[in-house]
C-alpha positions as a Python dict, from the first residue, in 0.01 Angstrom:
ca = {
    (1, 'M'): (0, 0, 0),
    (2, 'N'): (153, 328, -101),
    (3, 'R'): (138, 661, 77),
    (4, 'I'): (-165, 799, -114),
    (5, 'H'): (-371, 490, -36),
    (6, 'K'): (-282, 515, 335),
    (7, 'H'): (-393, 881, 345),
    (8, 'R'): (-721, 796, 175),
    (9, 'L'): (-781, 512, 420),
    (10, 'Y'): (-713, 744, 716),
    (11, 'Y'): (-951, 1005, 578),
    (12, 'L'): (-1216, 739, 524),
    (13, 'I'): (-1181, 610, 881),
    (14, 'I'): (-1193, 962, 1026),
    (15, 'A'): (-1502, 1045, 817),
    (16, 'A'): (-1677, 724, 929),
    (17, 'I'): (-1603, 794, 1297),
    (18, 'S'): (-1718, 1156, 1261),
    (19, 'M'): (-2044, 1053, 1091),
    (20, 'T'): (-2111, 794, 1363),
    (21, 'C'): (-2052, 1052, 1639),
    (22, 'A'): (-2274, 1308, 1466),
    (23, 'A'): (-2556, 1056, 1420),
    (24, 'G'): (-2527, 952, 1785),
    (25, 'L'): (-2547, 1312, 1906),
    (26, 'I'): (-2848, 1384, 1685),
    (27, 'L'): (-3035, 1077, 1810),
    (28, 'Y'): (-2951, 1161, 2171),
    (29, 'A'): (-3085, 1516, 2126),
    (30, 'L'): (-3404, 1391, 1960),
    (31, 'K'): (-3468, 1139, 2237),
    (32, 'K'): (-3553, 1421, 2478),
    (33, 'N'): (-3809, 1571, 2238),
    (34, 'I'): (-4004, 1260, 2144),
    (35, 'N'): (-4357, 1283, 2280),
    (36, 'A'): (-4463, 920, 2272),
    (37, 'F'): (-4732, 826, 2520),
    (38, 'V'): (-4847, 519, 2710),
    (39, 'T'): (-5208, 402, 2680),
    (40, 'P'): (-5401, 274, 2984),
    (41, 'S'): (-5376, -85, 2854),
    (42, 'Q'): (-4998, -55, 2824),
    (43, 'L'): (-4976, 106, 3168),
    (44, 'I'): (-5154, -189, 3333),
    (45, 'H'): (-4882, -425, 3201),
    (46, 'L'): (-4587, -212, 3319),
    (47, 'S'): (-4423, -348, 3633),
    (48, 'S'): (-4284, -20, 3766),
    (49, 'V'): (-4413, 328, 3697),
    (50, 'D'): (-4191, 531, 3932),
    (51, 'Y'): (-4110, 785, 3664),
    (52, 'H'): (-4273, 1068, 3470),
    (53, 'F'): (-4439, 970, 3144),
    (54, 'N'): (-4713, 1073, 2903),
    (55, 'L'): (-5052, 907, 2941),
    (56, 'G'): (-5264, 920, 2627),
    (57, 'G'): (-5620, 822, 2556),
    (58, 'V'): (-5975, 954, 2548),
    (59, 'V'): (-6156, 1132, 2832),
    (60, 'K'): (-6435, 896, 2939),
    (61, 'K'): (-6782, 1046, 2904),
    (62, 'G'): (-6942, 1137, 3236),
    (63, 'S'): (-6614, 1112, 3428),
    (64, 'V'): (-6515, 1478, 3462),
    (65, 'S'): (-6566, 1627, 3809),
    (66, 'H'): (-6437, 1953, 3954),
    (67, 'D'): (-6316, 2004, 4310),
    (68, 'R'): (-6542, 2219, 4522),
    (69, 'E'): (-6248, 2439, 4612),
    (70, 'G'): (-5962, 2537, 4385),
    (71, 'L'): (-5877, 2435, 4031),
    (72, 'G'): (-5856, 2059, 4089),
    (73, 'M'): (-6023, 1822, 3848),
    (74, 'H'): (-6074, 1446, 3835),
    (75, 'F'): (-6137, 1257, 3512),
    (76, 'I'): (-6081, 914, 3365),
    (77, 'V'): (-5864, 839, 3062),
    (78, 'T'): (-5953, 530, 2863),
    (79, 'D'): (-5841, 348, 2552),
    (80, 'F'): (-6175, 162, 2544),
    (81, 'K'): (-6009, -144, 2704),
    (82, 'Q'): (-5870, -11, 3034),
    (83, 'T'): (-5923, 306, 3235),
    (84, 'I'): (-5692, 518, 3452),
    (85, 'P'): (-5819, 784, 3696),
    (86, 'V'): (-5641, 1119, 3659),
    (87, 'Y'): (-5613, 1422, 3887),
    (88, 'Y'): (-5506, 1759, 3750),
    (89, 'E'): (-5483, 2092, 3927),
    (90, 'G'): (-5477, 2390, 3698),
    (91, 'I'): (-5648, 2546, 3400),
    (92, 'L'): (-5737, 2298, 3126),
    (93, 'P'): (-5699, 2373, 2754),
    (94, 'D'): (-6004, 2503, 2567),
    (95, 'L'): (-6025, 2187, 2356),
    (96, 'F'): (-6053, 1957, 2662),
    (97, 'R'): (-6386, 1773, 2639),
    (98, 'E'): (-6537, 1441, 2734),
    (99, 'G'): (-6500, 1195, 2450),
    (100, 'K'): (-6196, 1376, 2305),
    (101, 'G'): (-5830, 1276, 2298),
    (102, 'V'): (-5595, 1390, 2571),
    (103, 'I'): (-5228, 1352, 2660),
    (104, 'A'): (-5133, 1410, 3024),
    (105, 'T'): (-4777, 1430, 3156),
    (106, 'G'): (-4717, 1321, 3514),
    (107, 'H'): (-4670, 1017, 3736),
    (108, 'M'): (-4867, 746, 3916),
    (109, 'N'): (-4908, 765, 4293),
    (110, 'E'): (-4919, 466, 4528),
    (111, 'H'): (-5301, 447, 4507),
    (112, 'G'): (-5311, 401, 4129),
    (113, 'L'): (-5410, 762, 4058),
    (114, 'F'): (-5228, 944, 3779),
    (115, 'I'): (-5119, 1289, 3897),
    (116, 'A'): (-5098, 1509, 3589),
    (117, 'E'): (-4872, 1813, 3573),
    (118, 'T'): (-4972, 1917, 3222),
    (119, 'V'): (-5269, 1825, 3006),
    (120, 'L'): (-5279, 1860, 2629),
    (121, 'A'): (-5604, 1825, 2438),
    (122, 'K'): (-5586, 1660, 2099),
    (123, 'H'): (-5799, 1767, 1807),
    (124, 'D'): (-5856, 1625, 1464),
    (125, 'E'): (-5747, 1779, 1137),
    (126, 'N'): (-6091, 1939, 1092),
    (127, 'Y'): (-6046, 2184, 1378),
    (128, 'T'): (-6197, 2527, 1319),
    (129, 'P'): (-6193, 2805, 1576),
    (130, 'K'): (-6514, 2949, 1715),
    (131, 'M'): (-6655, 3231, 1507),
    (132, 'V'): (-6671, 3562, 1691),
    (133, 'Q'): (-6985, 3756, 1610),
    (134, 'Q'): (-6937, 4121, 1531),
    (135, 'P'): (-7174, 4368, 1707),
}
């Protein structure tokens, strides 16, 4: 192998290592921004839920109840197979409704209640804002 071939081989190895490092850093950065969620059926099968995660499903009809004092709210998230009770304290998004999709971020407590820190309401692609009537 002559000198030119050795230089080309070194450049090729350095390029391959650089590309691998760049791809690894990109995937690591994207891992923090992935918003995958766990459904109630998947949550039942998990052995340990001692961490924060996203719970996704549909708000069960007739399950929404407000606390008498404060901004607390109880509701049930279902995937039509299993249900998980959820507690959230705060102001809910305008699109939050019974029978609509929801993604809640939080953790499970020792009583099997999901304590949500944030709630996102999902809407379909046909969303149109309310029309404001002019006086």
